[in-house]
C-alpha positions as a Markdown table, in Angstrom:
| # | Residue | x | y | z |
|---|---|---|---|---|
| 1 | Pro | 32.6 | -179.6 | -34.7 |
| 2 | Asp | 31.1 | -182.3 | -36.9 |
| 3 | Met | 31.9 | -184.3 | -40.0 |
| 4 | Tyr | 30.1 | -182.2 | -42.5 |
| 5 | Pro | 32.1 | -180.7 | -45.5 |
| 6 | Gly | 34.0 | -177.7 | -44.5 |
| 7 | Asn | 34.0 | -178.4 | -40.7 |
| 8 | Cys | 36.9 | -180.8 | -40.4 |
| 9 | Trp | 40.4 | -179.9 | -39.2 |
| 10 | Ala | 40.3 | -176.3 | -40.2 |
| 11 | Phe | 43.5 | -174.3 | -40.0 |
| 12 | Lys | 43.5 | -170.6 | -39.4 |
| 13 | Gly | 45.4 | -168.7 | -42.1 |
| 14 | Ser | 47.3 | -170.1 | -45.0 |
| 15 | Gln | 49.7 | -172.4 | -43.1 |
| 16 | Gly | 49.3 | -175.1 | -40.5 |
| 17 | Tyr | 51.1 | -177.9 | -38.8 |
| 18 | Leu | 50.0 | -181.4 | -37.8 |
| 19 | Val | 51.9 | -183.8 | -35.7 |
| 20 | Val | 50.8 | -187.5 | -35.6 |
| 21 | Arg | 52.2 | -189.4 | -32.7 |
| 22 | Leu | 52.6 | -193.1 | -33.2 |
| 23 | Ser | 53.1 | -195.8 | -30.6 |
| 24 | Met | 56.1 | -197.2 | -32.3 |
| 25 | Lys | 58.7 | -196.3 | -34.9 |
| 26 | Ile | 57.7 | -196.9 | -38.6 |
| 27 | Tyr | 59.2 | -196.6 | -42.0 |
| 28 | Pro | 56.5 | -195.2 | -44.2 |
| 29 | Thr | 56.4 | -195.8 | -47.9 |
| 30 | Ala | 53.6 | -193.3 | -48.8 |
| 31 | Phe | 51.1 | -190.8 | -47.4 |
| 32 | Thr | 47.5 | -190.1 | -48.4 |
| 33 | Val | 45.6 | -186.9 | -48.2 |
| 34 | Glu | 41.8 | -186.8 | -48.6 |
| 35 | His | 39.7 | -183.7 | -49.1 |
| 36 | Val | 36.0 | -183.2 | -49.8 |
| 37 | Pro | 35.4 | -183.2 | -53.6 |
| 38 | Lys | 34.2 | -180.1 | -55.3 |
| 39 | Ala | 30.8 | -181.6 | -56.0 |
| 40 | Leu | 30.2 | -182.1 | -52.3 |
| 41 | Ser | 31.7 | -178.8 | -51.2 |
| 42 | Pro | 29.0 | -176.4 | -49.8 |
| 43 | Gly | 30.5 | -173.6 | -51.9 |
| 44 | Gly | 31.3 | -175.6 | -55.0 |
| 45 | Asn | 35.0 | -175.1 | -54.6 |
| 46 | Ile | 37.8 | -176.6 | -52.5 |
| 47 | Thr | 40.1 | -173.6 | -52.2 |
| 48 | Ser | 40.7 | -174.6 | -48.5 |
| 49 | Ala | 42.4 | -177.9 | -49.7 |
| 50 | Pro | 46.0 | -178.3 | -49.0 |
| 51 | Arg | 48.2 | -177.4 | -52.0 |
| 52 | Asn | 51.9 | -177.5 | -51.3 |
| 53 | Phe | 52.9 | -179.5 | -48.3 |
| 54 | Ala | 55.9 | -181.3 | -46.8 |
| 55 | Val | 56.2 | -184.3 | -44.6 |
| 56 | Tyr | 58.9 | -184.7 | -42.0 |
| 57 | Gly | 59.8 | -187.7 | -39.9 |
| 58 | Leu | 60.5 | -186.8 | -36.2 |
| 59 | Asp | 61.8 | -188.8 | -33.3 |
| 60 | Asp | 59.4 | -187.0 | -31.0 |
| 61 | Glu | 57.0 | -184.1 | -31.2 |
| 62 | Tyr | 59.4 | -181.6 | -29.6 |
| 63 | Gln | 62.2 | -182.1 | -32.2 |
| 64 | Glu | 62.7 | -178.9 | -34.1 |
| 65 | Glu | 64.0 | -180.3 | -37.3 |
| 66 | Gly | 63.0 | -183.7 | -38.7 |
| 67 | Lys | 64.0 | -185.7 | -41.7 |
| 68 | Leu | 62.3 | -184.4 | -44.9 |
| 69 | Leu | 60.4 | -187.4 | -46.4 |
| 70 | Gly | 59.0 | -185.4 | -49.3 |
| 71 | Gln | 57.4 | -182.3 | -50.7 |
| 72 | Tyr | 54.1 | -182.6 | -52.5 |
| 73 | Val | 51.3 | -180.8 | -54.2 |
| 74 | Tyr | 47.7 | -181.8 | -53.8 |
| 75 | Asp | 45.8 | -181.6 | -57.1 |
| 76 | Gln | 42.5 | -179.9 | -56.5 |
| 77 | Asp | 41.2 | -181.1 | -59.8 |
| 78 | Gly | 42.3 | -184.7 | -59.1 |
| 79 | Glu | 40.7 | -187.5 | -57.0 |
| 80 | Pro | 39.6 | -186.5 | -53.5 |
| 81 | Leu | 42.0 | -189.3 | -52.0 |
| 82 | Gln | 45.5 | -188.8 | -53.3 |
| 83 | Met | 48.6 | -190.9 | -52.5 |
| 84 | Phe | 52.2 | -189.5 | -52.3 |
| 85 | Pro | 55.2 | -191.8 | -52.1 |
| 86 | Val | 58.1 | -191.2 | -49.8 |
| 87 | Met | 60.7 | -189.4 | -51.8 |
| 88 | Val | 63.7 | -189.9 | -49.5 |
């Protein structure tokens, strides 16, 4: 509903999916994930931050299986903005 910590792109439950549709085909070299730091979190923790996640390349949003580009772990004790290189 707004851009305050804790109110951005909330997923219900412990799993979620996000599809980003681009206007043209790209060959990514890395991905970044940013989450509010613990110091700015209303509850003083960031347990809602993504932990284990995978990135797939799809030809279109209806494709059931894409190409796995990498599996990653977001470090909740690390920097708020983290970069993950394409593994494949």
